[in-house]
C-alpha positions as semicolon CSV with decimal commas, in nm:
position;residue;x (nm);y (nm);z (nm)
1;X;1,573;1,400;-0,141
2;X;1,206;1,308;-0,152
3;X;0,998;1,300;0,164
4;X;0,796;0,986;0,223
5;X;0,422;1,040;0,209
6;X;0,284;0,858;0,513
7;X;-0,079;0,782;0,589
8;X;-0,259;0,567;0,842
9;X;-0,609;0,425;0,787
10;X;-0,834;0,240;1,029
11;X;-1,004;-0,094;0,957
12;X;-1,291;0,088;0,785
13;X;-1,034;0,262;0,561
14;X;-1,092;0,602;0,724
15;X;-0,807;0,851;0,736
16;X;-0,645;0,858;1,081
17;X;-0,304;1,024;1,036
18;X;-0,102;1,177;0,753
19;X;0,216;1,376;0,723
20;X;0,275;1,700;0,531
21;X;0,415;1,522;0,225
22;X;0,101;1,308;0,198
23;X;-0,120;1,613;0,243
24;X;0,060;1,805;-0,030
25;X;0,047;1,522;-0,283
26;X;-0,287;1,355;-0,217
27;X;-0,537;1,568;-0,026
28;X;-0,752;1,819;-0,210
29;X;-0,849;2,139;-0,026
30;X;-1,205;2,001;0,004
31;X;-1,088;1,675;0,162
32;X;-0,857;1,861;0,399
33;X;-1,138;2,096;0,506
34;X;-1,374;1,802;0,566
35;X;-1,104;1,631;0,773
36;X;-1,058;1,945;0,984
37;X;-1,434;1,950;1,045
38;X;-1,424;1,590;1,168
39;X;-1,595;1,439;0,865
40;X;-1,462;1,083;0,809
41;X;-1,248;1,057;0,495
42;X;-1,223;0,717;0,323
43;X;-0,942;0,576;0,111
44;X;-1,177;0,562;-0,188
45;X;-1,219;0,939;-0,168
46;X;-0,843;1,000;-0,149
47;X;-0,692;0,754;-0,393
48;X;-0,788;0,754;-0,756
49;X;-0,595;0,436;-0,824
50;X;-0,767;0,097;-0,815
51;X;-0,423;-0,057;-0,753
52;X;-0,373;0,139;-0,429
53;X;-0,724;0,051;-0,310
54;X;-0,654;-0,314;-0,389
55;X;-0,332;-0,299;-0,185
56;X;-0,519;-0,149;0,110
57;X;-0,783;-0,421;0,089
58;X;-0,509;-0,686;0,068
59;X;-0,322;-0,563;0,375
60;X;-0,645;-0,543;0,576
61;X;-0,747;-0,898;0,487
62;X;-0,409;-1,074;0,480
63;X;-0,242;-0,857;0,747
64;X;0,087;-0,873;0,561
65;X;0,326;-0,621;0,408
66;X;0,295;-0,554;0,037
67;X;0,513;-0,348;-0,198
68;X;0,444;-0,237;-0,555
69;X;0,564;0,017;-0,808
70;X;0,258;0,217;-0,919
71;X;0,178;0,519;-1,129
72;X;-0,120;0,735;-1,036
73;X;-0,237;1,097;-1,055
74;X;-0,144;1,367;-0,807
75;X;-0,397;1,592;-0,639
76;X;-0,290;1,900;-0,836
77;X;-0,381;1,730;-1,167
78;X;-0,027;1,784;-1,295
79;X;-0,030;1,433;-1,436
80;X;0,070;1,096;-1,303
81;X;0,378;1,007;-1,106
82;X;0,549;0,679;-1,027
83;X;0,552;0,571;-0,663
84;X;0,702;0,288;-0,466
85;X;0,405;0,200;-0,245
86;X;0,435;-0,006;0,072
87;X;0,132;-0,110;0,273
88;X;0,168;-0,267;0,614
89;X;-0,078;-0,342;0,894
90;X;-0,034;-0,160;1,222
91;X;-0,003;-0,368;1,536
92;X;-0,329;-0,420;1,716
93;X;-0,370;-0,272;2,061
94;X;-0,509;-0,461;2,361
95;X;-0,867;-0,384;2,261
96;X;-0,812;-0,557;1,924
97;X;-0,821;-0,239;1,717
């Protein structure tokens, strides 16, 4: 079975959380090293698919779930792969974040 690649971005589209499957498929060694050093990583730097970036923008503005079937390249340059992508806003905390 395939592991879901899970990532969380903040309102500025900075990387907040990711699981091992996401790391393996989408984060280059350079991005991972920058993340470990505390350098903010944006969605634009991670995703090379305009469709994924559009979905992120959509969920941030509309605050609604969106699902699409997309094909985009993997980090290891082994070609493209089809993904079922779901974007969903996280619930805001008391401070409005």
